[in-house]
C-alpha positions in Angstrom: 155.6 33.6 214.9 157.7 33.3 211.8 155.9 36.2 210.2 156.7 38.4 213.3 160.4 37.5 213.1 160.5 38.2 209.4 158.7 41.6 209.9 161.2 42.4 212.7 164.2 41.6 210.5 162.7 43.6 207.6 162.1 46.6 209.9 165.7 46.3 211.1 167.0 46.3 207.5 164.9 49.3 206.6 166.0 51.2 209.7 169.7 50.4 209.1 169.3 51.4 205.4 167.7 54.8 206.5 170.6 55.3 209.0 173.1 54.5 206.3 171.5 57.0 203.9 171.5 59.7 206.6 175.1 59.1 207.4 176.0 59.3 203.7 174.1 62.5 203.2 175.7 64.0 206.3 179.2 63.0 205.1 178.5 64.5 201.6 177.3 67.7 203.3 180.5 67.9 205.4 182.7 67.2 202.3 181.0 70.0 200.4 181.5 72.4 203.3 185.2 71.4 203.6 185.8 71.7 199.9 184.1 75.1 199.8 186.2 76.4 202.8 189.3 75.1 201.1 188.5 76.8 197.8 187.7 80.1 199.6 191.0 79.9 201.5 192.8 79.3 198.3 191.2 82.2 196.6 191.9 84.5 199.5 195.5 83.5 199.6 195.8 84.0 195.8 194.2 87.4 195.9 196.6 88.4 198.7 199.8 87.3 196.9 202.0 90.3 196.1 199.7 92.9 197.5 202.1 94.0 200.1 205.1 94.1 197.8 206.4 97.5 196.8 208.0 97.4 193.4 210.6 99.9 192.3 211.1 101.5 188.9 213.2 99.5 186.5 215.5 101.2 183.9 215.5 100.1 180.3 218.9 98.5 180.7 217.7 96.4 183.7 214.6 95.3 181.8 216.7 94.3 178.8 219.1 92.2 180.9 216.3 90.8 183.1 215.4 87.1 183.3 212.6 86.6 180.8 210.4 84.9 183.4 210.8 87.8 185.9 210.1 90.3 183.1 207.0 88.4 182.0 205.7 88.3 185.6 206.3 92.0 186.1 204.5 92.7 182.8 201.6 90.6 183.9 201.4 92.5 187.2 201.5 95.8 185.3 204.7 96.9 186.9 206.5 97.4 183.6 205.2 98.0 180.1 204.8 95.0 177.9 207.4 94.4 175.2 206.3 94.1 171.6 
């Protein structure tokens, strides 16, 4: 009788442990999918940034008086030639 009770308790423990491991694996799988979707959305958004913007031609005077951060950004985008 005591052995049956002990076996039943042991079986319950192992079943609950298996369930816990399954839940953990499922949660990790969902987390990975969520992270992947988030990263893909971020890449898509970054690749789209500035694609629809039409840049005009800048004169030498405008480039010389331009804010350095704006000039650097336009140089990085290839809109104006790099200085130095």
